[in-house]
C-alpha positions in Angstrom: 0.0 0.0 0.0 1.3 3.4 -0.9 1.9 5.9 1.9 -0.8 8.4 2.5 0.2 12.0 2.2 -1.6 14.6 4.4 -2.5 18.1 3.3 -1.9 21.1 5.5 -5.6 21.2 6.0 -5.5 17.6 7.3 -2.8 18.5 9.8 -4.6 21.6 11.0 -7.7 19.5 11.6 -5.7 17.2 13.7 -4.3 20.2 15.6 -7.9 21.5 16.1 -8.9 18.1 17.6 -5.8 17.8 19.7 -6.2 21.3 21.2 -10.0 21.3 21.7 -10.0 20.6 25.4 -9.5 23.3 28.0 -5.8 24.1 28.5 -4.7 21.8 25.7 -3.6 24.6 23.4 -1.4 26.2 26.0 0.1 22.8 26.8 0.7 22.0 23.2 2.3 25.4 22.6 4.7 25.0 25.5 5.8 21.4 24.5 6.1 22.3 20.8 8.0 25.6 21.4 5.5 27.8 19.5 3.2 30.6 20.7 -0.4 30.1 21.5 -1.3 32.9 19.2 0.4 31.1 16.3 -1.7 28.0 17.0 -4.8 30.1 17.1 -4.0 31.6 13.7 -3.5 28.2 12.2 -6.8 27.0 13.7 -8.7 30.1 12.5 -7.3 29.8 9.0 -5.2 33.0 9.1 -2.1 30.9 8.5 -2.4 27.9 6.1 0.8 26.0 6.5 1.9 24.6 9.9 5.6 24.9 10.6 8.1 22.1 11.5 7.6 22.5 15.3 3.8 22.0 15.0 4.2 19.1 12.5 6.7 17.3 14.8 4.5 18.0 17.8 1.6 16.2 16.1 3.8 13.3 15.0 4.2 14.3 11.3 7.4 14.3 9.2 8.0 17.9 8.1 9.8 16.8 5.0 7.9 17.7 1.8 7.0 14.7 -0.4 6.7 14.8 -4.2 4.6 12.6 -6.4 5.5 12.1 -10.0 2.8 12.9 -12.5 2.0 10.7 -15.5 3.3 11.9 -18.8 1.1 14.6 -20.3 -0.1 16.0 -17.0 
């Protein structure tokens, strides 16, 4: 089975779920080394691409992946 690639929107949805409970955003921000306001901007859609610290904090590899297109695309 081919690996599944996740979009930034997928990752932000995971962040939204992970930080939904009271105090979870503050805890995640501290552990990940990012500001709570940065996380809020991601969740609100003001920022569209999570940075490496957020990706690592959620268990994602921050390395970009590329998929080769078929000829003619």
